[in-house]
A tleap script that builds the chain and sets N, CA, C and O, in Angstrom:
source leaprc.protein.ff14SB
mol = sequence {
  NMET SER ASP LYS GLN LEU LEU LYS MET LEU
  LYS LEU GLU GLY SER PHE TYR THR PHE ILE
  THR LEU ILE LEU SER PHE SER VAL GLY ILE
  VAL ILE GLY TYR ILE VAL TYR LYS VAL MET
  LYS ASN SER GLY VAL TYR TYR VAL VAL TYR
  LYS PHE CLEU
}
set mol.1.N position { 18.462 21.115 -49.048 }
set mol.1.CA position { 17.986 21.226 -47.678 }
set mol.1.C position { 17.147 19.982 -47.367 }
set mol.1.O position { 16.261 19.604 -48.133 }
set mol.2.N position { 17.441 19.370 -46.248 }
set mol.2.CA position { 16.713 18.147 -45.892 }
set mol.2.C position { 15.320 18.487 -45.361 }
set mol.2.O position { 15.024 19.642 -45.056 }
set mol.3.N position { 14.483 17.475 -45.258 }
set mol.3.CA position { 13.122 17.677 -44.755 }
set mol.3.C position { 13.136 18.197 -43.318 }
set mol.3.O position { 12.330 19.050 -42.947 }
set mol.4.N position { 14.061 17.671 -42.517 }
set mol.4.CA position { 14.153 18.086 -41.118 }
set mol.4.C position { 14.565 19.562 -41.012 }
set mol.4.O position { 14.019 20.301 -40.193 }
set mol.5.N position { 15.511 19.982 -41.824 }
set mol.5.CA position { 15.952 21.374 -41.825 }
set mol.5.C position { 14.838 22.300 -42.314 }
set mol.5.O position { 14.631 23.384 -41.768 }
set mol.6.N position { 14.136 21.862 -43.337 }
set mol.6.CA position { 13.038 22.651 -43.885 }
set mol.6.C position { 11.933 22.832 -42.846 }
set mol.6.O position { 11.398 23.929 -42.685 }
set mol.7.N position { 11.599 21.761 -42.148 }
set mol.7.CA position { 10.563 21.815 -41.124 }
set mol.7.C position { 10.965 22.760 -39.986 }
set mol.7.O position { 10.150 23.546 -39.502 }
set mol.8.N position { 12.217 22.671 -39.574 }
set mol.8.CA position { 12.714 23.554 -38.513 }
set mol.8.C position { 12.668 25.009 -38.965 }
set mol.8.O position { 12.264 25.884 -38.199 }
set mol.9.N position { 13.075 25.270 -40.193 }
set mol.9.CA position { 13.068 26.630 -40.722 }
set mol.9.C position { 11.645 27.194 -40.773 }
set mol.9.O position { 11.411 28.343 -40.399 }
set mol.10.N position { 10.705 26.378 -41.238 }
set mol.10.CA position { 9.314 26.835 -41.324 }
set mol.10.C position { 8.717 27.108 -39.951 }
set mol.10.O position { 7.951 28.058 -39.787 }
set mol.11.N position { 9.060 26.283 -38.961 }
set mol.11.CA position { 8.573 26.507 -37.597 }
set mol.11.C position { 9.134 27.797 -37.018 }
set mol.11.O position { 8.400 28.574 -36.408 }
set mol.12.N position { 10.418 28.030 -37.201 }
set mol.12.CA position { 11.037 29.250 -36.691 }
set mol.12.C position { 10.485 30.490 -37.382 }
set mol.12.O position { 10.230 31.509 -36.740 }
set mol.13.N position { 10.304 30.395 -38.690 }
set mol.13.CA position { 9.756 31.522 -39.441 }
set mol.13.C position { 8.319 31.821 -39.006 }
set mol.13.O position { 7.942 32.982 -38.850 }
set mol.14.N position { 7.533 30.785 -38.815 }
set mol.14.CA position { 6.154 30.974 -38.355 }
set mol.14.C position { 6.106 31.579 -36.969 }
set mol.14.O position { 5.274 32.445 -36.700 }
set mol.15.N position { 6.993 31.132 -36.076 }
set mol.15.CA position { 7.051 31.693 -34.721 }
set mol.15.C position { 7.464 33.160 -34.754 }
set mol.15.O position { 6.917 33.985 -34.022 }
set mol.16.N position { 8.431 33.476 -35.606 }
set mol.16.CA position { 8.890 34.859 -35.741 }
set mol.16.C position { 7.753 35.762 -36.202 }
set mol.16.O position { 7.519 36.812 -35.603 }
set mol.17.N position { 7.046 35.374 -37.253 }
set mol.17.CA position { 5.950 36.179 -37.772 }
set mol.17.C position { 4.815 36.304 -36.751 }
set mol.17.O position { 4.190 37.360 -36.647 }
set mol.18.N position { 4.552 35.248 -36.009 }
set mol.18.CA position { 3.515 35.297 -34.975 }
set mol.18.C position { 3.888 36.291 -33.886 }
set mol.18.O position { 3.057 37.098 -33.468 }
set mol.19.N position { 5.133 36.237 -33.425 }
set mol.19.CA position { 5.609 37.139 -32.374 }
set mol.19.C position { 5.541 38.595 -32.828 }
set mol.19.O position { 5.063 39.452 -32.085 }
set mol.20.N position { 6.013 38.880 -34.030 }
set mol.20.CA position { 5.986 40.252 -34.555 }
set mol.20.C position { 4.544 40.743 -34.697 }
set mol.20.O position { 4.244 41.891 -34.371 }
set mol.21.N position { 3.662 39.884 -35.179 }
set mol.21.CA position { 2.253 40.258 -35.341 }
set mol.21.C position { 1.601 40.565 -33.998 }
set mol.21.O position { 0.837 41.524 -33.887 }
set mol.22.N position { 1.892 39.765 -32.982 }
set mol.22.CA position { 1.339 40.021 -31.649 }
set mol.22.C position { 1.814 41.351 -31.088 }
set mol.22.O position { 1.015 42.120 -30.554 }
set mol.23.N position { 3.091 41.626 -31.204 }
set mol.23.CA position { 3.643 42.887 -30.695 }
set mol.23.C position { 3.007 44.077 -31.407 }
set mol.23.O position { 2.595 45.039 -30.760 }
set mol.24.N position { 2.925 44.015 -32.725 }
set mol.24.CA position { 2.326 45.116 -33.485 }
set mol.24.C position { 0.839 45.269 -33.177 }
set mol.24.O position { 0.346 46.391 -33.055 }
set mol.25.N position { 0.128 44.166 -33.052 }
set mol.25.CA position { -1.307 44.218 -32.768 }
set mol.25.C position { -1.585 44.862 -31.412 }
set mol.25.O position { -2.466 45.714 -31.295 }
set mol.26.N position { -0.832 44.453 -30.389 }
set mol.26.CA position { -1.022 45.040 -29.073 }
set mol.26.C position { -0.673 46.524 -29.075 }
set mol.26.O position { -1.396 47.332 -28.493 }
set mol.27.N position { 0.423 46.884 -29.723 }
set mol.27.CA position { 0.848 48.284 -29.758 }
set mol.27.C position { -0.181 49.164 -30.459 }
set mol.27.O position { -0.589 50.198 -29.931 }
set mol.28.N position { -0.588 48.751 -31.630 }
set mol.28.CA position { -1.565 49.526 -32.402 }
set mol.28.C position { -2.919 49.536 -31.691 }
set mol.28.O position { -3.604 50.559 -31.681 }
set mol.29.N position { -3.301 48.421 -31.106 }
set mol.29.CA position { -4.583 48.346 -30.394 }
set mol.29.C position { -4.645 49.275 -29.198 }
set mol.29.O position { -5.674 49.903 -28.951 }
set mol.30.N position { -3.552 49.370 -28.451 }
set mol.30.CA position { -3.508 50.265 -27.296 }
set mol.30.C position { -3.626 51.712 -27.747 }
set mol.30.O position { -4.360 52.497 -27.146 }
set mol.31.N position { -2.904 52.066 -28.802 }
set mol.31.CA position { -2.944 53.445 -29.306 }
set mol.31.C position { -4.335 53.792 -29.825 }
set mol.31.O position { -4.864 54.857 -29.507 }
set mol.32.N position { -4.926 52.916 -30.612 }
set mol.32.CA position { -6.263 53.175 -31.153 }
set mol.32.C position { -7.297 53.243 -30.025 }
set mol.32.O position { -8.186 54.093 -30.049 }
set mol.33.N position { -7.183 52.356 -29.047 }
set mol.33.CA position { -8.108 52.394 -27.907 }
set mol.33.C position { -8.020 53.697 -27.138 }
set mol.33.O position { -9.043 54.245 -26.729 }
set mol.34.N position { -6.826 54.195 -26.939 }
set mol.34.CA position { -6.661 55.467 -26.223 }
set mol.34.C position { -7.202 56.637 -27.047 }
set mol.34.O position { -7.806 57.557 -26.494 }
set mol.35.N position { -6.991 56.607 -28.360 }
set mol.35.CA position { -7.528 57.674 -29.224 }
set mol.35.C position { -9.046 57.674 -29.181 }
set mol.35.O position { -9.660 58.737 -29.086 }
set mol.36.N position { -9.654 56.511 -29.249 }
set mol.36.CA position { -11.127 56.415 -29.171 }
set mol.36.C position { -11.617 56.939 -27.829 }
set mol.36.O position { -12.620 57.649 -27.766 }
set mol.37.N position { -10.919 56.594 -26.765 }
set mol.37.CA position { -11.269 57.093 -25.427 }
set mol.37.C position { -11.227 58.616 -25.387 }
set mol.37.O position { -12.158 59.249 -24.888 }
set mol.38.N position { -10.144 59.215 -25.912 }
set mol.38.CA position { -10.016 60.673 -25.888 }
set mol.38.C position { -11.109 61.340 -26.715 }
set mol.38.O position { -11.656 62.363 -26.304 }
set mol.39.N position { -11.432 60.773 -27.874 }
set mol.39.CA position { -12.482 61.330 -28.732 }
set mol.39.C position { -13.826 61.274 -28.013 }
set mol.39.O position { -14.580 62.246 -28.033 }
set mol.40.N position { -14.128 60.150 -27.384 }
set mol.40.CA position { -15.402 60.016 -26.666 }
set mol.40.C position { -15.446 60.960 -25.465 }
set mol.40.O position { -16.483 61.562 -25.188 }
set mol.41.N position { -14.347 61.089 -24.766 }
set mol.41.CA position { -14.293 61.978 -23.605 }
set mol.41.C position { -14.509 63.429 -24.033 }
set mol.41.O position { -15.220 64.177 -23.362 }
set mol.42.N position { -13.896 63.828 -25.151 }
set mol.42.CA position { -14.064 65.196 -25.661 }
set mol.42.C position { -15.449 65.427 -26.256 }
set mol.42.O position { -15.881 66.572 -26.392 }
set mol.43.N position { -16.145 64.357 -26.611 }
set mol.43.CA position { -17.488 64.479 -27.182 }
set mol.43.C position { -18.560 64.595 -26.110 }
set mol.43.O position { -19.733 64.787 -26.427 }
set mol.44.N position { -18.177 64.483 -24.857 }
set mol.44.CA position { -19.141 64.634 -23.788 }
set mol.44.C position { -19.586 63.325 -23.168 }
set mol.44.O position { -20.525 63.316 -22.371 }
set mol.45.N position { -18.960 62.249 -23.500 }
set mol.45.CA position { -19.296 60.962 -22.907 }
set mol.45.C position { -18.449 60.811 -21.644 }
set mol.45.O position { -17.259 60.505 -21.729 }
set mol.46.N position { -19.050 61.022 -20.481 }
set mol.46.CA position { -18.287 61.060 -19.238 }
set mol.46.C position { -18.309 59.736 -18.471 }
set mol.46.O position { -17.645 59.619 -17.441 }
set mol.47.N position { -19.039 58.760 -18.938 }
set mol.47.CA position { -19.084 57.475 -18.243 }
set mol.47.C position { -18.009 56.513 -18.746 }
set mol.47.O position { -17.960 55.360 -18.318 }
set mol.48.N position { -17.145 56.981 -19.653 }
set mol.48.CA position { -16.076 56.151 -20.187 }
set mol.48.C position { -14.861 56.246 -19.261 }
set mol.48.O position { -14.403 57.338 -18.924 }
set mol.49.N position { -14.356 55.096 -18.865 }
set mol.49.CA position { -13.161 55.045 -18.023 }
set mol.49.C position { -12.102 54.240 -18.755 }
set mol.49.O position { -12.375 53.131 -19.215 }
set mol.50.N position { -10.894 54.784 -18.868 }
set mol.50.CA position { -9.802 54.096 -19.556 }
set mol.50.C position { -8.879 53.484 -18.520 }
set mol.50.O position { -8.253 54.192 -17.731 }
set mol.51.N position { -8.799 52.155 -18.529 }
set mol.51.CA position { -7.903 51.450 -17.611 }
set mol.51.C position { -6.851 50.737 -18.440 }
set mol.51.O position { -7.179 49.884 -19.266 }
set mol.52.N position { -5.608 51.075 -18.228 }
set mol.52.CA position { -4.520 50.427 -18.944 }
set mol.52.C position { -4.107 49.191 -18.163 }
set mol.52.O position { -3.569 49.289 -17.060 }
set mol.53.N position { -4.360 48.045 -18.737 }
set mol.53.CA position { -4.071 46.741 -18.142 }
set mol.53.C position { -4.697 46.690 -16.806 }
set mol.53.O position { -4.586 45.679 -16.111 }
savepdb mol mol.pdb
quit
């Protein structure tokens, strides 16, 4: 494999992993944020407002 091919492969692989990590982070973050909101709301904290985007 030439240096140019190796560099292209590493860039594509890095972009792929970055994209997957962003998607998973946003998905998990939204779910965890909503769970925390529900727990606080059920605990009697009424000044919490959940706004999705």
